[in-house]
C-alpha positions as CSV (number, residue, x, y, z in Angstrom):
1,M,63.4,-9.0,-0.5
2,A,65.3,-6.7,-2.8
3,I,66.7,-8.0,-6.1
4,H,69.7,-6.1,-7.4
5,S,72.3,-6.8,-10.1
6,F,76.0,-6.5,-9.7
7,S,76.2,-5.1,-13.2
8,Q,74.3,-1.9,-12.4
9,T,76.3,1.1,-13.2
10,N,74.9,3.4,-10.6
11,P,75.2,2.5,-6.9
12,I,71.9,2.2,-5.0
13,S,71.5,5.1,-2.6
14,H,68.8,6.6,-0.5
15,P,68.1,10.4,-0.8
16,L,67.8,10.9,3.0
17,V,71.1,9.2,3.9
18,T,74.0,11.6,4.4
19,E,77.6,10.6,5.1
20,L,79.3,12.1,8.2
21,N,82.7,13.6,7.6
22,Y,83.3,13.4,11.4
23,Y,82.2,11.4,14.3
24,P,81.0,13.1,17.5
25,E,83.4,12.8,20.4
26,Q,80.7,11.0,22.4
27,G,80.1,8.6,19.5
28,M,81.3,5.1,19.7
29,L,82.0,3.1,16.6
30,V,81.1,-0.6,16.4
31,A,82.4,-2.6,13.4
32,F,81.1,-5.9,12.3
33,P,83.5,-7.6,9.9
34,T,82.4,-9.1,6.6
35,H,81.1,-12.6,6.9
36,Y,81.2,-14.9,3.9
37,D,80.0,-18.5,3.3
38,V,79.3,-20.6,0.3
39,I,76.7,-23.5,0.4
40,Y,76.4,-26.2,-2.2
41,F,73.2,-27.9,-3.3
42,E,73.0,-31.4,-4.7
43,N,72.5,-31.6,-8.4
44,N,68.9,-30.8,-9.4
45,S,67.9,-30.1,-5.8
46,S,66.8,-27.1,-3.8
47,Q,66.5,-29.0,-0.5
48,L,68.4,-27.7,2.4
49,T,70.6,-30.3,4.1
50,I,71.6,-30.4,7.8
51,T,75.0,-29.0,6.9
52,M,73.5,-26.1,5.1
53,K,71.1,-25.4,7.9
54,T,74.0,-25.3,10.4
55,I,75.6,-22.6,8.3
56,L,72.3,-20.7,7.9
57,N,71.7,-21.0,11.6
58,N,75.0,-19.3,12.3
59,I,74.1,-16.5,9.9
60,G,70.6,-16.2,11.3
61,Y,72.0,-15.9,14.8
62,L,74.3,-13.0,13.7
63,L,71.4,-11.3,11.9
64,D,69.2,-11.7,15.0
65,T,71.8,-10.5,17.4
66,Y,73.1,-7.6,15.4
67,K,70.1,-5.8,14.0
68,E,72.1,-3.3,11.9
69,T,73.5,-6.1,9.7
70,Y,72.0,-7.6,6.6
71,L,72.6,-10.6,4.3
72,V,73.2,-10.7,0.5
73,I,72.5,-14.0,-1.2
74,T,73.8,-14.4,-4.7
75,L,74.3,-17.1,-7.3
76,H,75.5,-17.4,-10.8
77,T,72.7,-19.1,-12.7
78,S,69.2,-17.9,-13.6
79,D,67.0,-20.9,-14.2
80,D,64.0,-22.0,-12.2
81,L,66.1,-24.2,-9.9
82,A,68.3,-21.3,-9.1
83,Y,65.3,-19.2,-8.0
84,D,64.0,-22.1,-5.9
85,R,67.4,-22.4,-4.2
86,L,67.6,-18.6,-3.5
87,Y,64.2,-18.5,-2.0
88,S,64.6,-21.6,0.1
89,V,67.7,-20.1,1.7
90,A,66.0,-16.6,2.2
91,D,62.8,-18.1,3.5
92,Y,64.6,-20.4,5.9
93,I,66.5,-17.5,7.5
94,A,63.5,-15.1,7.5
95,M,61.2,-17.6,9.1
96,Q,63.5,-19.4,11.5
97,F,64.9,-16.1,13.0
98,K,62.1,-13.7,12.2
99,I,64.4,-11.5,10.1
100,E,62.8,-8.7,8.2
101,Q,62.7,-9.3,4.5
102,E,64.4,-5.9,3.9
103,R,67.5,-7.2,5.6
104,I,67.8,-10.1,3.1
105,Q,68.9,-9.1,-0.4
106,I,69.0,-11.4,-3.4
107,M,71.5,-10.5,-6.0
108,L,71.7,-12.0,-9.5
109,T,75.1,-11.6,-11.2
110,S,75.9,-10.5,-14.7
111,Q,77.3,-12.9,-17.3
112,E,80.7,-11.3,-17.1
113,E,80.9,-11.9,-13.3
114,T,79.7,-15.4,-13.8
115,K,82.5,-16.1,-16.3
116,H,85.0,-14.7,-13.7
117,Y,83.5,-16.7,-10.9
118,K,83.6,-20.0,-12.9
119,Q,87.4,-19.8,-13.0
120,Y,87.6,-20.1,-9.2
121,E,84.7,-22.4,-8.4
122,K,84.4,-25.9,-9.9
123,N,80.9,-26.5,-8.6
124,W,79.6,-23.0,-9.4
125,K,76.2,-24.2,-10.8
126,N,75.3,-25.6,-7.4
127,S,76.7,-22.9,-5.2
128,I,75.1,-20.0,-3.4
129,E,77.2,-17.2,-1.8
130,L,76.1,-15.7,1.5
131,I,77.6,-12.4,2.3
132,M,77.1,-10.2,5.4
133,P,78.9,-6.9,4.3
134,K,81.1,-5.0,6.8
135,T,78.9,-2.7,8.9
136,I,80.1,0.3,10.9
137,I,77.7,1.8,13.4
138,V,77.8,5.1,15.2
139,T,76.1,4.5,18.5
140,Y,75.4,8.1,19.4
141,D,72.9,10.3,17.6
142,P,73.9,14.0,18.1
143,E,70.6,15.4,16.8
144,L,68.6,13.4,19.4
145,G,71.4,13.6,22.0
146,M,71.1,9.9,22.8
147,Y,72.7,6.6,22.2
């Protein structure tokens, strides 16, 4: 699992990835919209409830079905209980659906972002955000000449 911070100034990029300025005429674009959920833990608990598992099962199904997608799990506290909560969610999805760890990213937010988030979320200390970012896939590889 990757741990990143929203407060990083430089975006994370891979040196081998190049962005296409065009799409081949044989190419087909498939777009998966952003998926967003928030789950709430009981005070002082990292146990997953049935309701939480239902939400996680839906996300696990999407990850299992659409192999190009990934999941970002984030929260706004950094104590031991927070880490237990993060890893219980990540482990559940990874083990139940055999999702590769590389496709599950854990993000810890900066203090500034936490201050902003607190304004909108009353139960922010017990919440974990689950985000599947929008993914666009070109289904034709012009170099290999195959879909």
